[in-house]
C-alpha positions in Angstrom: 162.7 123.2 89.3 166.5 123.4 89.3 166.5 125.7 86.2 164.2 128.2 87.9 166.3 128.1 91.1 169.4 128.9 89.1 167.6 131.7 87.2 166.3 133.2 90.4 169.7 133.1 92.0 171.2 135.0 89.1 168.4 137.3 88.1 166.2 137.5 91.2 167.3 141.1 91.9 165.6 142.2 88.7 162.1 141.2 89.9 159.4 143.8 90.3 157.4 143.3 93.4 153.6 143.8 93.1 153.9 143.9 89.3 150.2 143.1 89.0 149.2 146.3 90.8 151.3 148.4 88.4 149.6 146.6 85.4 146.2 147.4 86.8 147.0 151.1 87.4 148.3 151.4 83.9 145.3 149.6 82.5 143.0 152.0 84.4 144.8 155.0 82.8 144.5 153.4 79.4 140.8 152.6 80.0 140.2 156.3 80.9 141.9 157.4 77.7 139.7 155.0 75.7 136.5 156.3 77.4 137.6 159.9 76.5 138.3 158.9 72.9 142.1 159.4 73.2 142.9 155.8 72.3 141.4 153.1 70.2 141.0 149.8 72.1 141.5 147.6 69.0 144.5 149.7 68.1 146.3 148.4 71.2 145.8 144.7 70.6 148.4 142.4 69.2 147.8 142.0 65.5 150.9 140.4 63.8 149.8 141.7 60.3 149.7 145.3 61.7 153.0 144.9 63.5 154.7 143.8 60.2 153.3 147.0 58.7 155.1 149.2 61.2 152.7 149.3 64.2 155.4 148.0 66.6 153.7 149.4 69.8 151.3 146.5 69.6 154.0 144.2 70.9 153.7 146.0 74.3 150.4 147.8 74.2 148.2 144.7 74.3 149.7 143.8 77.7 148.6 147.1 79.3 145.2 147.4 77.6 142.1 146.5 79.5 141.1 142.8 79.2 137.9 143.8 77.3 136.1 146.9 76.2 133.3 147.8 78.7 130.4 149.6 76.9 127.9 149.8 79.7 127.8 150.6 83.4 127.4 146.9 84.4 130.3 145.9 82.1 132.4 148.6 83.8 131.5 147.3 87.3 132.4 143.7 86.2 135.7 145.1 84.8 136.5 146.6 88.2 135.6 143.3 89.8 137.8 141.5 87.3 140.8 143.8 88.2 140.2 143.0 91.9 140.2 139.3 91.3 143.3 139.5 89.1 145.1 141.5 91.8 144.0 139.0 94.5 145.2 136.0 92.5 148.5 137.6 91.5 149.2 138.6 95.1 148.6 135.0 96.2 150.8 133.6 93.5 153.6 136.1 94.3 153.4 135.2 98.0 153.6 131.5 97.1 156.3 131.7 94.4 158.1 134.9 95.2 158.3 138.0 93.0 160.9 136.6 90.6 159.0 133.5 89.6 155.7 135.4 89.2 157.4 138.0 87.1 158.9 135.2 85.0 155.5 133.5 84.7 153.9 136.7 83.3 156.9 137.4 81.0 156.8 133.9 79.6 153.1 134.3 78.9 153.8 137.5 77.0 156.7 135.9 75.0 154.7 132.8 74.2 151.7 135.0 73.2 153.8 137.1 70.8 155.8 134.1 69.4 152.7 132.0 68.8 150.7 134.9 67.3 153.5 135.5 64.7 153.9 131.7 64.0 150.1 131.5 63.6 150.2 134.5 61.2 152.8 132.7 59.1 150.8 129.5 59.1 147.4 131.1 58.4 147.6 134.8 57.4 143.8 134.8 56.9 141.7 135.5 58.9 143.7 138.2 60.6 144.9 137.1 64.1 144.0 139.5 67.0 145.4 138.7 70.5 143.9 140.4 73.6 145.4 140.0 77.1 142.4 137.9 78.2 144.1 134.5 77.5 147.2 135.7 79.4 145.0 136.5 82.4 143.5 133.0 82.0 146.9 131.5 82.6 147.1 133.4 85.9 143.7 132.0 86.8 144.9 128.4 86.0 148.0 128.8 88.2 145.9 130.2 91.1 143.4 127.3 90.8 146.2 124.8 90.8 147.9 126.1 93.9 144.7 127.1 95.8 142.0 124.7 94.4 139.6 125.0 97.4 139.3 128.8 97.5 135.6 129.8 96.9 134.4 132.5 94.6 130.9 133.9 94.8 129.2 133.7 91.4 127.1 136.8 91.0 128.0 137.5 94.6 125.6 134.7 95.7 126.6 131.2 94.7 129.9 129.9 96.3 131.9 127.7 93.9 135.4 126.4 94.4 137.9 127.8 92.1 139.0 124.4 90.8 135.6 123.8 89.3 135.7 127.2 87.7 139.1 126.3 86.3 137.7 123.1 84.7 134.9 125.1 83.2 137.4 127.7 81.8 139.6 124.9 80.4 136.5 123.5 78.7 135.7 126.9 77.2 139.3 127.3 76.1 139.1 123.9 74.4 135.9 124.9 72.6 137.5 128.2 71.5 140.6 126.2 70.3 138.5 123.8 68.3 136.2 126.4 66.9 139.0 128.7 65.8 138.9 129.5 62.0 142.4 128.3 61.3 145.4 126.4 62.6 147.2 129.6 63.0 144.5 131.1 65.1 144.5 127.9 67.3 148.2 128.4 67.8 147.7 132.0 68.9 145.0 130.9 71.4 147.4 128.2 72.8 150.4 130.5 73.2 149.3 132.6 76.3 148.8 129.4 78.4 152.0 127.7 77.5 153.6 129.3 80.5 151.2 127.3 82.7 152.3 124.0 81.0 155.9 124.9 81.6 155.6 125.8 85.2 153.3 122.9 86.2 154.5 120.1 83.9 156.2 118.3 86.8 153.0 118.6 89.0 150.9 117.3 86.1 153.2 114.4 85.5 153.2 113.6 89.2 149.4 113.8 89.3 149.1 111.4 86.4 151.5 108.9 87.9 149.7 109.1 91.3 146.4 108.5 89.6 147.9 105.4 87.8 149.3 104.1 91.1 146.0 104.6 92.8 144.1 102.8 90.0 146.6 99.9 90.2 146.3 99.7 94.0 142.5 99.6 93.8 142.6 96.8 91.2 145.0 94.8 93.4 142.7 95.2 96.4 139.8 94.0 94.3 141.7 91.0 93.1 142.8 90.2 96.7 139.2 90.6 97.9 137.9 88.3 95.2 140.5 85.6 95.9 139.7 83.0 98.5 142.1 82.6 101.4 141.0 79.0 102.2 139.9 76.4 99.7 139.1 72.8 100.7 141.4 70.4 98.9 138.6 67.8 98.8 135.4 69.5 97.9 136.6 72.9 96.6 134.5 74.9 99.1 136.0 78.2 100.2 135.1 80.9 102.8 133.5 82.9 99.9 131.3 80.1 98.6 130.5 78.7 102.0 131.2 81.3 104.7 129.7 79.1 107.4 132.3 76.3 107.1 135.3 76.0 109.3 138.6 75.4 107.5 141.6 73.6 109.0 145.0 72.4 107.7 146.6 69.0 108.0 150.0 67.9 107.0 150.4 65.0 104.6 153.9 64.0 103.7 155.2 67.4 104.6 152.5 69.3 102.5 149.7 71.4 104.0 146.2 70.6 102.9 143.1 72.6 103.6 140.1 70.6 104.7 136.6 72.0 105.6 134.6 70.7 108.6 132.2 68.9 106.3 135.0 66.8 104.8 136.4 66.1 108.2 133.2 64.5 109.4 
C-alpha cells in the first residue's frame, strides 16, 4: 500500500520492536496481581458506560489485561500456551511486515475497538457493552493465517490442523457471535477489533475474488470449447463428438470450405 509506505517512511522510527513480548510480560504481571487479589479482572476491561463515569484507565487497561480469567490449573496452562502462540504469530507477522506495520496493525485494532465500542454504546446503551482483548488477538490470528495458511497447529497437542482451516472455524464462530449479539451496538463492538484486518488485507481479498472470478470464467470457457465440435459434416451433420469413428475432410466449392465425412464421400 502506498499509504503505508509513506507512513512507514515518516514514522517508522517510532516503531517498537518485539512489542508482543512486552505486552505478554505486562499481562503476566497483571495476571499475577489478579491472582493475589490486587486487581479486579473485569475492572480492567473496556466498558464505555464506565469510562463515561470517570474510569478512564479502561481505555488502556483492557489491552494489557489477560485475554481471559483462568480459574483452574488447566485454564492457566492453556493461558500460557495462548501467550506462546500469540508471541509466535506476532513474531512471524513482524518478520514479514516489519516492526512499524505490525505496530500499526495492533494500534489500529485498539483504536477501532475503542471507537466501535463507544459508537455501539451510543446506538444501544443496553445491555452494557464489555470489550475484552480476545477479539483483538483474533485479528492477529486472522493476519497470521492469511500470510502463513499452511502452518500446522497441534490441536490438544495431538491432531495436526492447518491454520487456514482454524481461521475459517474462528471466522464462523465470530459470525455466530455477531449474529447472536443482544443488540446492534454490541455487534458493532464485536466487529471493531477486526476492522484492522479488513483494512490491511482489503487489496488481497479483492485480488482473491477477482482471481476466483477469472478462474470460473476460464473453466466455463474450457467447458464450452470441449462441448463444441471442431468438425461437422455439411451434408449429414455428423461430428467427431456424435460419430468419433468417422474421418472428416474439407473440400473447396466456389472458394468456400465445406466439411464432408467419409460416409458422405462414398
